[in-house]
C-alpha positions as CSV (number, residue, x, y, z in Angstrom):
1,M,-103.8,-92.0,-167.1
2,A,-107.3,-93.5,-166.3
3,Q,-108.8,-90.3,-168.0
4,T,-106.5,-90.6,-171.0
5,Q,-107.6,-94.4,-171.4
6,G,-111.3,-93.4,-171.2
7,L,-110.8,-90.7,-173.8
8,M,-109.1,-93.1,-176.0
9,D,-111.8,-95.7,-175.5
10,S,-114.4,-93.2,-176.4
11,L,-112.6,-91.9,-179.5
12,L,-112.2,-95.5,-180.6
13,K,-115.8,-96.2,-180.1
14,T,-116.8,-93.3,-182.0
15,T,-114.5,-93.9,-184.9
16,E,-115.7,-97.5,-185.1
17,E,-119.2,-96.4,-185.4
18,H,-118.5,-94.0,-187.9
19,L,-116.7,-96.6,-190.0
20,E,-119.5,-99.1,-189.7
21,N,-121.8,-96.4,-191.0
22,I,-119.5,-95.7,-194.0
23,I,-119.1,-99.4,-194.7
24,V,-123.2,-99.7,-194.7
25,A,-123.5,-96.8,-197.0
26,L,-120.7,-98.1,-199.4
27,A,-122.4,-101.6,-199.3
28,K,-125.7,-100.3,-200.2
29,E,-124.3,-98.2,-203.1
30,H,-121.9,-101.1,-204.4
31,G,-124.0,-104.0,-203.8
32,F,-121.8,-106.0,-201.1
33,D,-122.7,-107.5,-197.7
34,A,-121.9,-104.8,-195.0
35,E,-121.9,-107.4,-192.2
36,S,-119.1,-109.6,-193.4
37,A,-117.1,-106.3,-194.6
38,I,-117.5,-104.9,-190.7
39,E,-116.3,-108.2,-189.7
40,K,-113.2,-108.4,-192.0
41,H,-112.3,-104.7,-190.7
42,V,-112.8,-105.4,-187.0
43,H,-110.9,-108.7,-187.4
44,S,-108.0,-106.7,-189.2
45,V,-107.7,-104.2,-186.5
46,Q,-107.7,-106.6,-183.8
47,W,-104.9,-108.6,-185.6
48,Q,-102.9,-105.1,-186.3
49,V,-103.3,-104.1,-182.7
50,G,-101.7,-107.6,-181.6
51,L,-104.6,-109.5,-180.1
52,D,-104.3,-113.2,-180.4
53,M,-106.0,-113.4,-183.5
54,P,-104.9,-115.5,-186.7
55,D,-103.3,-113.8,-189.7
56,P,-106.3,-112.3,-191.6
57,S,-104.7,-113.4,-194.9
58,S,-105.2,-117.2,-193.8
59,T,-109.0,-116.7,-193.0
60,L,-110.3,-114.0,-194.8
61,L,-111.7,-113.7,-198.2
62,N,-110.1,-111.5,-201.0
63,K,-111.9,-108.6,-202.8
64,K,-113.7,-110.9,-205.2
65,G,-115.0,-113.2,-202.3
66,K,-112.8,-116.0,-202.7
67,K,-110.4,-117.3,-200.1
68,A,-107.2,-115.9,-200.0
69,K,-104.3,-117.7,-201.8
70,A,-102.1,-119.7,-199.6
71,K,-98.4,-118.9,-199.3
72,K,-96.0,-121.0,-201.5
73,D,-93.5,-123.2,-199.9
74,P,-90.2,-121.7,-201.0
75,N,-88.6,-125.1,-200.6
76,A,-90.7,-126.5,-203.1
77,P,-89.7,-127.5,-206.5
78,K,-90.4,-125.0,-209.3
79,K,-92.8,-126.3,-212.0
80,A,-91.2,-127.4,-215.4
81,K,-90.9,-124.8,-218.3
82,N,-93.3,-125.2,-221.2
83,A,-92.1,-125.7,-224.7
84,Y,-92.6,-122.1,-225.4
85,M,-90.4,-121.0,-222.5
86,F,-87.5,-123.1,-223.6
87,Y,-87.9,-121.7,-227.0
88,S,-88.0,-118.0,-225.7
89,A,-85.0,-118.5,-223.4
90,E,-82.9,-119.7,-226.4
91,K,-84.0,-117.0,-228.9
92,N,-84.1,-114.1,-226.2
93,A,-80.3,-112.8,-226.8
94,E,-80.8,-113.2,-230.7
95,I,-83.9,-111.2,-230.8
96,K,-82.5,-108.6,-228.7
97,T,-79.3,-108.0,-230.6
98,K,-81.6,-107.9,-233.8
99,L,-84.1,-105.4,-232.4
100,S,-81.3,-103.0,-230.9
101,T,-81.3,-99.6,-232.3
102,E,-78.0,-97.5,-232.5
103,Q,-78.1,-94.3,-231.0
104,D,-76.5,-90.8,-231.7
105,D,-73.4,-91.7,-229.9
106,G,-72.7,-95.1,-231.6
107,T,-73.8,-97.1,-228.5
108,L,-76.7,-99.9,-229.1
109,K,-79.8,-99.3,-227.3
110,A,-81.6,-102.5,-226.0
111,P,-85.2,-102.8,-226.9
112,K,-88.2,-103.1,-224.4
113,G,-88.9,-106.5,-222.8
114,S,-92.3,-106.3,-224.2
115,E,-91.1,-105.7,-227.9
116,V,-88.7,-108.7,-227.4
117,A,-91.6,-110.8,-226.0
118,K,-93.8,-109.8,-228.9
119,E,-91.4,-110.8,-231.6
120,I,-90.7,-114.1,-230.0
121,G,-94.3,-114.9,-229.8
122,K,-94.8,-114.1,-233.5
123,M,-91.8,-116.3,-234.3
124,W,-93.2,-119.3,-232.1
125,Q,-96.6,-119.0,-234.0
126,T,-95.0,-119.4,-237.3
127,L,-93.0,-122.7,-236.2
128,T,-94.4,-126.0,-237.6
129,E,-94.9,-128.9,-235.3
130,V,-91.6,-130.4,-236.5
131,E,-89.7,-127.2,-235.5
132,K,-91.4,-127.1,-232.0
133,Q,-90.4,-130.9,-231.4
134,P,-87.1,-130.4,-229.8
135,Y,-88.7,-127.6,-227.3
136,Q,-91.5,-130.0,-226.5
137,E,-88.8,-132.7,-225.7
138,M,-87.1,-130.4,-223.5
139,H,-90.5,-129.8,-221.8
140,A,-91.3,-133.6,-221.5
141,K,-87.9,-134.3,-219.7
142,A,-88.1,-131.2,-217.5
143,K,-91.8,-132.3,-216.7
144,V,-90.5,-135.8,-215.6
145,K,-87.8,-134.1,-213.5
146,Y,-90.1,-132.0,-211.8
147,E,-92.6,-134.8,-210.9
148,A,-89.5,-136.8,-209.4
149,E,-88.5,-133.8,-207.3
150,M,-92.1,-133.1,-206.3
151,E,-92.6,-136.8,-205.1
152,A,-89.3,-136.8,-203.1
153,Y,-90.4,-133.3,-201.7
154,N,-93.7,-134.5,-200.7
155,T,-92.4,-137.9,-199.2
156,S,-89.8,-135.7,-197.2
157,K,-92.5,-133.2,-196.1
158,G,-94.8,-135.9,-194.7
159,E,-92.2,-137.2,-192.6
């Protein structure tokens, strides 16, 4: 058992040395900081092995060098839809039927979602400010509702 443990430790050390050499070579080739990359790797391995380390996503940087994005609270209220999203939801079914094509067996084939979105976007761009007004009013109401829900959420969260 002790011999196996010694062999495993030796293998792990050799592997780590090779990985460090690879990271240093890649750092030179691609112009990033090798020391921080090695530190991230070691930290990640320690976390995966189960050592008492914090979750790396909460402390490490992402690929672009920025701090990793915090996880959203699933209980937090959803943001209000904007005016275009209200318009899109209203026109979606209409555009789907308009763009549907008949197949050989007589059934209708639904268009791709991207085709529907492009068509709705074109229609939205052609609307005048007066025609957009009802959707902007829906957005304003939804925004007020969201802000009230967010305020209630923050006060309950603070308690």
